[in-house]
Structures are given as structure tokens and as C-alpha cells.
N, CA and C of each residue as an Amber inpcrd file, in Angstrom:
protein
   594
  11.6940000 -16.2380000  54.0380000  10.6280000 -15.3900000  54.5850000
   9.3800000 -15.8700000  54.6950000   8.8960000 -15.7340000  55.9430000
   7.1520000 -16.1990000  55.8850000   6.4470000 -15.3500000  55.2710000
   5.1640000 -15.9670000  55.1880000   4.1710000 -15.1730000  54.2100000
   3.8030000 -13.7610000  54.8070000   3.4150000 -13.9440000  56.1860000
   3.1560000 -12.4720000  56.5670000   4.0500000 -11.2710000  56.5890000
   5.4230000 -11.7020000  56.7770000   6.3990000 -10.9610000  56.1850000
   6.3100000 -10.2010000  54.9640000   6.2190000 -11.4100000  53.9130000
   6.3060000 -11.1840000  52.4430000   5.2320000 -10.2070000  52.1230000
   3.9080000 -10.4750000  52.6870000   2.6850000  -9.8360000  52.4260000
   3.0060000  -8.3120000  52.9210000   3.5870000  -8.1620000  53.9680000
   3.8920000  -6.8910000  54.5510000   4.8900000  -6.0380000  53.5570000
   5.7770000  -6.6760000  52.9310000   6.9700000  -5.9940000  52.2170000
   6.1350000  -5.8740000  51.1300000   5.1130000  -6.6160000  50.4870000
   4.6720000  -6.3400000  48.9580000   3.7020000  -4.9970000  49.4230000
   3.0680000  -4.7410000  50.5370000   2.4250000  -3.6950000  50.8700000
   2.9120000  -2.6300000  50.8940000   4.3210000  -2.5770000  51.3680000
   5.2080000  -1.5730000  51.7140000   5.3730000  -0.9720000  50.2370000
   5.8020000  -1.9430000  49.4330000   6.1950000  -1.6280000  48.0560000
   5.2260000  -1.2560000  47.2350000   4.2330000  -1.5280000  47.4280000
   2.9780000  -0.9290000  46.8540000   2.5430000   0.4820000  47.0160000
   2.8130000   0.7690000  48.5040000   2.3300000   1.9080000  49.1630000
   3.5090000   2.9720000  48.7050000   5.0510000   2.3000000  48.3690000
   5.8220000   3.3430000  48.0900000   5.4860000   3.6170000  46.6260000
   5.3160000   2.5350000  45.6710000   5.1860000   2.9400000  44.3520000
   4.0420000   4.1840000  44.2640000   2.9520000   3.7120000  45.0280000
   1.8340000   4.7090000  44.7430000   2.3400000   6.2940000  45.1140000
   2.9520000   6.1060000  46.2340000   3.1920000   7.5160000  46.6430000
   4.2820000   8.0570000  45.5290000   5.4340000   7.1830000  45.1340000
   6.1360000   8.1660000  44.2140000   5.4090000   8.3920000  42.6610000
   4.3760000   7.5610000  42.5000000   3.4850000   7.9050000  41.3340000
   2.7430000   9.2320000  41.6680000   2.2060000   9.3550000  42.8360000
   1.6940000  10.7910000  43.1230000   2.6710000  11.6680000  43.1920000
   4.0160000  11.6320000  43.7250000   4.9130000  12.6170000  43.5060000
   5.0820000  13.2370000  42.1000000   5.3750000  12.0340000  41.3730000
   5.3910000  12.3500000  39.6930000   4.3280000  12.9350000  39.3300000
   3.2210000  12.6190000  39.3990000   1.9260000  13.0990000  39.0270000
   1.7150000  14.6330000  39.1160000   2.1140000  14.5960000  40.7130000
   1.6090000  16.1360000  41.2590000   3.0260000  16.9870000  41.0380000
   4.0700000  16.5270000  40.0120000   5.3160000  17.3170000  39.9600000
   6.0360000  17.8870000  40.8900000   5.5890000  17.3310000  42.2260000
   6.4290000  17.6480000  43.3120000   7.9370000  17.5430000  43.3340000
   8.4200000  16.2870000  42.6240000   9.7990000  15.8930000  42.6530000
  10.4930000  16.7580000  41.5700000   9.8140000  17.5150000  40.8300000
  10.6790000  18.2100000  39.5160000  10.8340000  19.6900000  39.8760000
  12.1780000  19.7870000  39.5050000  12.7710000  21.1490000  39.5850000
  12.2460000  21.8030000  38.5680000  12.0950000  23.0190000  38.3580000
  11.4330000  23.7700000  37.1090000  12.0310000  23.3670000  35.7760000
  13.4100000  23.3180000  35.6600000  14.2590000  22.8090000  34.5040000
  13.5110000  21.4430000  34.2860000  13.5340000  20.5850000  34.9050000
  13.1280000  19.1000000  34.7430000  11.7830000  19.0930000  34.4520000
  10.7320000  19.8490000  34.8240000   9.3760000  20.1070000  34.5630000
   9.3790000  20.3540000  33.0600000  10.1780000  21.2670000  32.8110000
  10.3240000  21.8510000  31.1530000  10.8150000  20.8150000  30.2170000
  11.8540000  20.3610000  30.7530000  12.0850000  18.8870000  29.9210000
  10.9890000  18.0510000  29.7110000  10.4980000  17.6820000  30.9680000
   9.3570000  16.5020000  30.9760000   8.2560000  17.2170000  30.0330000
   8.1190000  18.3480000  30.0230000   6.7150000  18.7940000  29.0310000
   7.3580000  18.7600000  27.6150000   8.6380000  19.1050000  27.3200000
   8.8230000  18.7860000  25.8800000   9.0240000  17.4990000  25.4640000
   9.6910000  16.5970000  26.2810000   9.3990000  15.0500000  25.7120000
   7.9840000  14.8710000  25.7460000   7.1720000  14.8240000  26.7650000
   5.8960000  14.5970000  26.6160000   5.1810000  15.1700000  25.2040000
   5.3490000  16.2620000  24.7130000   5.0470000  16.8520000  23.8050000
   5.4200000  16.2930000  22.4240000   6.7680000  16.0730000  22.4680000
   7.3330000  15.3600000  21.2770000   6.6980000  13.8610000  21.1450000
   6.4460000  13.2360000  22.2480000   6.0390000  11.8460000  22.0790000
   4.5030000  11.9990000  21.2340000   3.9290000  12.9410000  21.9760000
   2.5060000  13.0940000  21.4660000   2.4340000  13.4490000  19.6720000
   3.4170000  14.3110000  19.4920000   3.5780000  14.3120000  17.9050000
   4.0610000  13.0710000  17.3180000   4.8130000  12.2610000  17.5990000
   5.4180000  11.1630000  17.3100000   3.9820000   9.8700000  17.0770000
   3.4160000   9.9030000  18.3800000   2.2480000   9.0480000  18.2480000
   1.1270000   9.4370000  17.3110000   1.0710000  10.8830000  17.1430000
  -0.0510000  11.1660000  16.2240000   0.6630000  11.1310000  14.9150000
   1.9090000  11.2130000  14.5550000   2.3650000  10.7010000  13.2450000
   2.0580000   9.3340000  12.8290000   2.3430000   8.4940000  13.8850000
   1.9870000   6.9320000  13.8100000   0.7040000   6.6730000  13.6280000
  -0.3610000   7.6690000  14.1880000  -1.6490000   7.0970000  14.1280000
  -2.1220000   7.6540000  12.6180000  -1.2680000   8.8950000  12.0660000
  -1.9740000   9.2570000  10.8920000  -1.6810000   8.1530000   9.9010000
  -0.3900000   7.6320000   9.8090000   0.1770000   6.6670000   8.9440000
  -0.4010000   5.4690000   8.8620000  -0.7760000   4.7170000  10.4100000
  -1.4980000   3.5530000  10.3460000  -3.0140000   3.8080000   9.8850000
  -3.5600000   4.9520000  10.4120000  -4.8980000   5.0890000   9.5880000
  -4.9860000   5.3680000   8.3000000  -3.7880000   5.4460000   7.6970000
  -3.6210000   6.2660000   6.5010000  -4.6690000   7.2890000   6.4510000
  -4.1760000   8.4920000   7.0140000  -5.5580000   9.4590000   6.9640000
  -5.3840000  10.0900000   5.7870000  -4.3730000  10.3340000   5.0730000
  -4.4680000  10.8620000   3.4790000  -4.4290000   9.5990000   2.3380000
  -5.3220000   8.8350000   2.4370000  -5.0230000   7.6390000   1.3550000
  -5.1740000   8.2080000  -0.0360000  -4.3420000   7.3850000  -0.7940000
  -4.5850000   7.6470000  -2.1890000  -5.6800000   7.3890000  -2.5030000
  -6.2780000   8.0960000  -3.7890000  -7.5810000   8.0130000  -4.2530000
  -7.8420000   6.6930000  -5.0150000  -8.9990000   5.9730000  -4.6550000
  -9.4530000   4.7760000  -5.2120000  -9.5930000   4.8180000  -6.8480000
  -8.8120000   4.1530000  -7.5130000  -8.9990000   4.1880000  -8.9210000
  -9.1780000   2.6550000  -9.6500000 -10.0440000   2.5490000 -10.5570000
 -10.1580000   1.2540000 -11.1870000  -9.0720000   0.9710000 -12.0430000
  -8.6250000  -0.1340000 -11.7880000  -7.5960000  -0.6110000 -12.9910000
  -8.5420000  -1.7690000 -13.9630000  -8.3320000  -1.4800000 -15.4210000
  -8.9830000  -2.3390000 -16.3550000  -8.6970000  -4.0090000 -15.7470000
  -9.6690000  -4.6130000 -16.4970000  -9.6120000  -6.1350000 -15.7610000
  -8.3640000  -6.8040000 -16.1270000  -7.5390000  -7.1280000 -15.2250000
  -6.2340000  -8.1460000 -15.6850000  -6.6260000  -9.5620000 -15.2610000
  -6.3800000 -10.2700000 -16.1350000  -6.6630000 -11.8760000 -15.9130000
  -5.7850000 -12.3690000 -14.6690000  -6.5640000 -13.1560000 -13.8540000
  -5.8130000 -13.5200000 -12.7080000  -5.7790000 -12.5050000 -11.3880000
  -6.3850000 -11.3100000 -11.5560000  -6.7050000 -10.1880000 -10.7020000
  -8.0120000  -9.8820000 -10.2460000  -8.5770000  -9.8890000  -9.1810000
  -9.9430000  -9.5810000  -9.0670000  -9.8600000  -7.9580000  -8.2530000
 -10.8750000  -7.6250000  -8.4380000 -11.0970000  -6.3510000  -7.6660000
 -10.9060000  -6.5920000  -6.0840000 -11.2040000  -7.8090000  -5.8240000
 -10.9420000  -7.8960000  -4.2770000  -9.5050000  -8.1360000  -4.1420000
  -8.5410000  -8.5260000  -5.0100000  -7.1230000  -8.6120000  -4.8080000
  -6.6570000  -7.1440000  -4.8370000  -7.1520000  -5.9100000  -4.9200000
  -6.3240000  -4.8710000  -5.1900000  -7.0680000  -4.0040000  -3.8820000
  -6.0520000  -3.5350000  -2.6720000  -6.3160000  -3.0930000  -1.6520000
  -6.3400000  -1.4240000  -1.8780000  -5.3520000  -0.9690000  -2.3260000
  -5.5750000   0.3050000  -2.6800000  -4.7700000   0.8340000  -4.2480000
  -5.4180000   1.5430000  -4.8150000  -5.1070000   1.7100000  -6.0230000
  -4.7320000   3.3090000  -6.3860000  -3.4960000   3.7160000  -6.7370000
  -3.3320000   5.2100000  -7.2160000  -3.8870000   5.5730000  -8.5480000
  -3.9910000   6.8960000  -8.5330000  -4.2600000   7.6940000  -9.9140000
  -3.0700000   7.1710000 -10.8560000  -3.8040000   6.8110000 -11.9460000
  -2.4090000   6.6840000 -13.1590000  -1.9050000   7.7260000 -13.7750000
  -0.8920000   7.5130000 -14.7190000  -0.3110000   8.4130000 -15.3880000
   0.0000000   7.7200000 -16.6530000  -0.0840000   8.4530000 -17.8930000
   0.3220000   7.9620000 -18.9760000   1.7270000   8.5790000 -19.5780000
   2.4740000   7.5530000 -19.9770000   3.9120000   7.7820000 -20.0680000
   4.2590000   7.4740000 -21.6080000   4.8300000   8.4680000 -22.3420000
   5.2990000   8.3200000 -23.9660000   6.6330000   7.5860000 -23.5590000
   6.9310000   6.6730000 -24.5470000   8.2710000   5.9410000 -24.5060000
   9.0950000   6.6970000 -25.4610000  10.4300000   6.8760000 -24.5310000
  11.2500000   7.2480000 -25.1120000  12.6370000   6.6380000 -25.5870000
  13.4080000   6.6650000 -26.4060000  14.6910000   5.9550000 -26.8150000
  15.4440000   5.2890000 -25.3070000  15.4930000   6.1260000 -24.6390000
  16.2980000   5.8770000 -23.4470000  15.5680000   4.8130000 -22.5200000
  14.2250000   4.8520000 -22.7150000  13.4200000   3.7860000 -21.8520000
  13.4240000   2.5470000 -22.4600000  13.9080000   2.4130000 -23.7240000
  13.8970000   1.1490000 -24.4230000  15.3420000   0.6640000 -24.6540000
  16.3090000   1.3260000 -24.1640000  17.8130000   1.0120000 -24.3460000
  18.0860000  -0.4410000 -23.5050000  18.4020000  -1.4410000 -23.9200000
  18.6440000  -2.4500000 -22.9200000  19.7940000  -2.1380000 -22.0740000
  20.7530000  -1.5450000 -22.3720000  21.7690000  -1.0280000 -21.2680000
  21.2860000  -0.2130000 -20.2910000  20.0620000   0.5090000 -20.4060000
  19.5300000   1.2860000 -19.3450000  18.5810000   0.3700000 -18.3210000
  17.8740000  -0.5570000 -19.0170000  17.1110000  -1.4340000 -18.0740000
  16.0750000  -0.7480000 -17.0620000  15.5200000   0.4460000 -17.7160000
  14.7530000   0.9460000 -16.8050000  13.5390000   1.6500000 -17.4700000
  12.3260000   1.9210000 -16.9290000  11.2830000   2.5850000 -17.3600000
  11.2040000   4.1340000 -16.4300000  11.6470000   5.1080000 -16.7910000
  11.6730000   6.1960000 -16.2450000  10.0690000   6.8600000 -15.8610000
   9.6630000   7.2240000 -14.5320000   8.5380000   7.5330000 -14.2020000
   8.3810000   9.0080000 -14.0500000   7.2450000   9.6220000 -14.0370000
   6.7680000  10.9320000 -13.9170000   7.1220000  11.3710000 -12.3940000
   8.1370000  12.0470000 -12.1450000   8.6870000  12.2020000 -10.8730000
   7.3920000  12.8890000  -9.9480000   6.7220000  13.8660000 -10.5200000
   5.7990000  14.7110000  -9.5820000   4.6200000  13.6800000  -9.3960000
   4.1110000  13.1390000 -10.2770000   3.1490000  11.9640000  -9.9540000
   3.3910000  10.9900000  -9.1110000   4.7120000  10.5170000  -9.0150000
   5.0240000   9.3940000  -8.1840000   4.8710000   9.9060000  -6.4470000
   5.5470000  11.4450000  -6.6490000   5.5690000  12.0330000  -5.3510000
   4.1950000  12.0660000  -4.6000000   3.2170000  12.3730000  -5.5970000
   1.9030000  13.0770000  -5.1320000   0.9820000  11.8530000  -4.9390000
   0.8470000  10.6780000  -5.9840000   0.1430000   9.6960000  -5.5730000
   0.6690000   8.4820000  -5.2520000   1.7380000   8.1260000  -5.7060000
   2.6250000   6.6060000  -5.3440000   3.0380000   6.7680000  -4.0160000
   4.3690000   7.7030000  -3.4670000   4.6700000   7.5660000  -2.3770000
   3.7340000   7.2290000  -1.2400000   2.5540000   8.1940000  -0.9650000
   1.5310000   7.9930000  -0.1300000   1.1040000   6.5750000   0.0860000
   1.4720000   5.6880000  -0.5490000   0.7100000   4.1350000  -0.6830000
   1.7640000   3.2590000   0.1650000   3.1260000   3.7930000   0.0030000
   4.0420000   3.1800000   0.8210000   4.0760000   3.0070000   2.2740000
   4.4150000   1.7130000   2.8780000   4.1390000   1.4150000   4.2920000
   5.5580000   1.8190000   4.9720000   5.3390000   1.3720000   6.2500000
   6.5140000   1.6490000   7.2030000   7.5360000   0.5430000   6.4570000
   8.6270000   0.9510000   6.7070000   9.8590000  -0.0400000   6.2310000
  10.2400000   0.1030000   4.5690000   9.2650000   1.0330000   3.9140000
   9.3110000   1.1930000   2.3610000   9.6700000   2.4700000   1.9870000
  10.0190000   3.4020000   2.9570000  10.0130000   4.6930000   2.8530000
  11.3110000   5.0700000   1.8600000  12.3810000   4.3710000   2.2110000
  13.6340000   4.8240000   1.6780000  13.5350000   3.7540000   0.2900000
  13.1430000   4.7340000  -0.6980000  13.0270000   4.2450000  -1.9610000
  14.3230000   4.1280000  -2.7630000  15.3050000   4.7490000  -2.4230000
  16.5530000   4.9040000  -2.7570000  17.3140000   3.5320000  -2.9370000
  16.9140000   2.5030000  -1.7860000  17.3770000   1.3720000  -1.6080000
  16.6320000   0.3380000  -2.5910000  15.2740000   0.7370000  -3.1760000
  14.9310000  -0.1970000  -4.1420000  13.8070000  -1.0160000  -3.4680000
  12.6180000  -1.1120000  -4.2060000  11.4980000  -2.1580000  -3.5750000
  11.0230000  -3.0110000  -4.4630000  11.2030000  -4.2870000  -4.2390000
  10.7640000  -5.3230000  -5.2510000   9.1780000  -5.3330000  -5.5350000
   8.9430000  -5.1920000  -6.5430000   7.5130000  -5.1190000  -6.7910000
   7.1940000  -6.0770000  -8.2540000   5.8910000  -6.3150000  -8.1180000
   5.4640000  -7.2250000  -9.2940000   4.7670000  -6.3860000 -10.2340000
   4.9530000  -6.4940000 -11.4290000   4.5910000  -5.7490000 -12.5660000
   3.4580000  -6.6810000 -13.3540000   2.4180000  -6.2890000 -13.5590000
   1.4050000  -6.9220000 -14.4270000   0.9120000  -6.5100000 -15.6600000
   1.0610000  -6.9540000 -16.9470000   0.4300000  -6.4860000 -18.0500000
  -1.0500000  -6.8490000 -18.1870000  -1.6700000  -6.2270000 -19.0780000
  -2.9090000  -6.3270000 -19.2740000  -3.6920000  -7.9910000 -19.6270000
  -2.3340000  -8.7970000 -20.0420000  -2.8160000 -10.2260000 -20.2390000
  -2.7330000 -11.1100000 -18.8690000  -2.1820000 -10.4790000 -17.7560000
  -2.1580000 -11.0770000 -16.7520000  -0.7980000 -11.8720000 -16.4770000
   0.3930000 -11.4230000 -17.3070000   1.7490000 -11.7450000 -17.1680000
   2.3540000 -10.8960000 -16.2520000   3.4670000 -11.5290000 -15.3290000
   3.8420000 -10.6950000 -14.1730000   5.3720000 -10.7970000 -14.5960000
   6.0000000  -9.6190000 -13.9420000   7.4280000  -9.0830000 -14.4380000
   7.8120000  -8.9540000 -12.7620000   8.8820000  -9.1050000 -12.3250000
   9.5180000  -8.8270000 -11.2010000  10.5700000  -7.7770000 -11.8390000
  10.0280000  -6.4450000 -10.7950000  10.8880000  -5.2730000 -11.1270000
  11.3620000  -4.6940000  -9.9650000  12.2650000  -3.5270000  -9.8390000
  12.4110000  -2.9550000  -8.6010000  11.8930000  -1.2820000  -8.9490000
  11.0790000  -0.6480000  -7.8840000  10.7720000   0.6200000  -7.9060000
  11.9380000   1.3930000  -7.0510000  12.5340000   2.4070000  -7.6290000
  13.3600000   2.8870000  -6.8380000  13.7460000   4.4040000  -7.3420000
  14.4650000   5.3490000  -6.4490000  14.7960000   6.5870000  -6.7630000
  16.2460000   6.3780000  -7.1860000  16.4640000   6.6660000  -8.3830000
  17.4830000   6.4170000  -9.2360000  18.4840000   7.7260000  -9.3980000
  19.6220000   7.5650000  -9.0950000  20.7970000   8.1900000  -9.0230000
  20.2260000   9.8080000  -8.0550000  19.7620000   9.6950000  -7.3560000
  19.0440000  10.8260000  -6.5910000  18.0370000  11.8650000  -7.3130000
  17.6530000  11.6580000  -8.5710000  16.8760000  12.3280000  -9.5050000
  15.5970000  11.8160000  -9.8820000  15.5190000  10.8140000 -10.1510000
  14.1170000  10.2010000 -10.9750000  13.8760000   9.0560000 -10.3550000
  12.4450000   8.4850000 -10.5130000  11.8940000   7.3170000  -9.9760000
  11.9410000   6.3670000 -11.2520000  12.0460000   5.1800000 -11.0010000
  12.2390000   4.2650000 -12.1860000  11.6240000   2.8270000 -11.8440000
  11.1000000   2.0420000 -12.7140000  11.1940000   0.5940000 -12.6140000
  11.9060000   0.1910000 -13.4960000  13.0100000  -0.6400000 -12.6520000
  14.1420000  -1.1480000 -13.3370000  14.4350000  -2.6950000 -13.2950000
  15.3880000  -3.1570000 -13.7970000  15.6750000  -4.5590000 -13.9000000
  15.4590000  -5.1700000 -15.2430000  16.0850000  -6.3900000 -15.5480000
  16.1940000  -6.7380000 -16.8900000  14.7010000  -7.1590000 -17.1710000
  13.9630000  -7.7270000 -16.1610000  12.1940000  -7.9750000 -16.5140000
  11.6340000  -6.6730000 -17.1970000  12.0750000  -5.4020000 -17.0080000
  11.4690000  -4.3020000 -17.6890000  12.0150000  -4.4770000 -19.3740000
  13.1870000  -5.0150000 -19.6600000  13.6350000  -5.4900000 -21.0420000
  12.6860000  -6.4330000 -21.1950000  12.4600000  -7.3590000 -20.6110000
  11.6440000  -8.4360000 -21.1360000   9.8520000  -7.9140000 -21.6370000
   9.7990000  -7.1630000 -20.9010000   8.4170000  -6.6670000 -20.8370000
   8.3700000  -5.6200000 -22.1920000   9.2770000  -5.1590000 -22.2730000
   9.3880000  -4.1830000 -23.7410000   9.4950000  -5.1270000 -24.6900000
  10.1520000  -6.2710000 -24.6680000  10.3040000  -6.9920000 -25.8890000
   9.0900000  -7.6940000 -26.3100000   8.4290000  -8.1750000 -25.1630000
   7.0250000  -9.2130000 -25.0900000   6.0610000  -8.0430000 -25.8080000
   5.9870000  -7.0330000 -25.6380000   4.8760000  -5.9250000 -26.1860000
   5.5640000  -5.1150000 -27.3460000   6.7330000  -5.7370000 -27.7780000
   7.2700000  -4.9940000 -28.9300000   7.2350000  -3.2240000 -29.0320000
   7.6170000  -2.9430000 -27.8660000   7.4840000  -1.4470000 -27.7110000
   8.3180000  -0.5920000 -28.6360000   7.9160000   0.4680000 -28.9370000
   8.5180000   1.3880000 -29.8390000   8.6800000   2.9430000 -29.1800000
   9.7830000   3.5270000 -29.4690000  10.0980000   4.6720000 -28.7990000
   9.0980000   5.6490000 -29.5440000   8.8170000   7.0300000 -28.8800000
   7.8350000   7.9370000 -29.2590000   6.4910000   7.4930000 -29.7180000
   6.4070000   6.6910000 -30.4220000   5.3450000   6.1570000 -30.9010000
   4.0950000   5.6730000 -29.7530000   4.7810000   4.5660000 -28.9530000
   4.1230000   3.8040000 -27.9670000   3.9720000   4.6530000 -26.6170000
   2.9220000   4.4220000 -25.8900000   2.7480000   4.9040000 -24.4160000
   2.2650000   3.8140000 -23.6240000   2.5900000   3.9390000 -22.2500000
   2.1380000   2.9420000 -21.2000000   1.3770000   3.7370000 -20.1230000
   0.3630000   3.2820000 -19.7670000  -0.5420000   3.6630000 -18.5780000
  -0.0900000   3.1380000 -17.6050000   0.6340000   3.7070000 -16.4270000
   1.2130000   3.1490000 -15.1610000   0.2050000   3.4490000 -14.0090000
  -0.2840000   2.4430000 -13.3700000  -0.7910000   2.2080000 -12.0150000
   0.1270000   1.7960000 -10.9560000   0.0570000   1.9660000  -9.8440000
   0.5260000   1.3700000  -8.8120000  -0.7740000   1.2490000  -7.6440000
  -0.5120000  -0.2380000  -7.4040000  -1.4880000  -0.8710000  -6.0590000
  -1.0090000  -1.6770000  -5.3410000  -1.5100000  -1.9130000  -4.0560000
  -1.3240000  -2.8340000  -3.0890000  -1.9770000  -4.1520000  -3.2160000
  -1.4920000  -5.3870000  -3.4110000  -2.3260000  -6.5170000  -3.4830000
  -2.5790000  -7.0430000  -2.1570000  -4.2460000  -7.3980000  -2.0340000
  -4.7710000  -7.4780000  -0.8210000  -4.3380000  -8.8080000  -0.2180000
  -4.2890000  -9.9660000  -0.8990000  -3.8410000 -11.1400000  -0.4470000
  -1.9700000 -11.2210000   0.1250000  -1.4320000 -10.6320000  -0.5060000
   0.3330000 -10.9690000  -0.3950000   0.6710000  -9.5920000   0.1980000
  -0.0290000  -8.3990000   0.2190000   0.4080000  -7.1680000   0.7110000
   1.5680000  -6.5930000  -0.1920000   1.8820000  -7.2260000  -1.1450000
   2.6380000  -6.8620000  -2.1500000   2.4230000  -5.6010000  -2.8540000
   3.7160000  -4.5960000  -3.1830000   3.5220000  -3.5410000  -4.0380000
   3.4930000  -3.9090000  -5.3370000   2.5080000  -3.1150000  -6.0800000
   2.3480000  -4.0550000  -7.5110000   2.2740000  -2.7290000  -8.5120000
   2.5500000  -3.2440000  -9.7190000   2.2390000  -1.8800000 -10.7640000
   1.5890000  -2.6440000 -11.7050000   0.7720000  -1.8290000 -12.5190000
  -0.1560000  -2.4720000 -13.6600000   0.2610000  -1.7420000 -15.0200000
   0.8720000  -2.1910000 -16.0380000   1.1770000  -1.4510000 -17.2380000
   0.1910000  -1.5070000 -18.4900000  -0.3220000  -0.4480000 -18.8460000
  -1.2080000  -0.7900000 -19.9820000  -0.7690000  -0.1490000 -21.2740000
  -0.4970000  -0.7950000 -22.3010000   0.3090000  -0.8950000 -23.4980000
  -0.9400000   0.2560000 -24.2520000  -0.4310000   1.2800000 -24.8840000
  -1.1950000   1.9510000 -26.1990000  -0.2660000   2.0530000 -27.2680000
  -0.5320000   1.3370000 -28.2590000   0.3820000   1.4460000 -29.4120000
  -0.2130000   2.3820000 -30.4580000   0.5230000   2.8910000 -31.0880000
  -0.0250000   3.7690000 -32.4370000  -0.5220000   2.9390000 -33.4580000
  -1.5710000   3.4150000 -34.0080000  -2.3900000   2.4960000 -35.0510000
  -1.5790000   2.9610000 -36.5040000  -1.1000000   2.0240000 -37.0080000
  -0.4940000   2.4980000 -38.5440000  -1.4580000   2.3530000 -39.4880000
């Protein structure tokens, strides 16, 4: 195909595309039923886009709360931090066979879940998290929705944490924060132990 014929063909194609676009834009080519379907689809797309924008812009961010100083973690390392809650420890929290710390369900839903990103929404599968104590020690655990009933921090490292801090049921409390690490984007928890003074 010579150059002039090719140019002519491209012009015709461009002209055809333009006419088709005008036809679609003017809705000339739609039947009333098709026009209604197109309107619904556009509306659904707008809703989906708005949801995505809301999520990406974090339109309802978790409140910024200061965590006590943790060795090895600076304020610059903490991207978002949720309001903490204080948890009284019960015997089931410290049973090695359970290997889990039960979290306050209402608090998790209100303050912790909004911090999750796309791909982390299904907490039933479990999310790998790093848990810090106030001495800067780290414990790898799993944050999950357990047995379709409760939120927990689970795994053998919870048992390690409880033994390291010699936790006692009924007497001891832990304050629980959740935050996102700005350098790694990793979801993290910080646990501060308050022991009953004898």
C-alpha cells in the first residue's frame, strides 16, 4: 500500500471513529432500553470510583494517637496509629494451647479495621503483623478474625511474649495500639504491659 492510500485510509478511519463517538455521545445509537442500562452502568462505575477514591484518600482516617517511646521506633516510623484500648488478661489469654490474645471486638471494628489497606480486608485469612513491646523487642504474630466471632493476635510468639513479660491472668493488663510502619508499610501492634503492684 502506497503512502497516499495509507494516509487516506487513516483519515477515513479517524473520520469513522469520530462519527461513531459522536453517535454514542449523542446517544443516537441507543434504544431506550440500552440507554437505561448504560445509565445504570455509568452510575455503578461512579459509585465504585468514589469508593476507591474514599479508600485511597483515607477519607475517614483513624485518629492519630501517640505511642509511648519504643526503642528502635521513631515517630517518623509511625504512619498511622489507632486509638488504643486496655485489655485485662484472663486465663484463656495465657493458656499455651490457645496461643492467642483476645482483642476488644467493638474497638477493633471502630478503630483498627479502617487502617487496613486493599488486600487486607479479609481478616479471616489472617494478616502477618509485627508486635513491639516497650523494650523494642519484636514478635511476629497473626491478626485475624477467629472462629467467625472474635479478633485475636495469635501464634506461638504470643506465648513467648506472655512468658517474656511473666504475665498473670486477672492481675495484669496490656494496652494495645495498632499502627502502620512508614518504612515497611507493615501493619504493626504495640503492647504495653501494666502489672499489678504487690
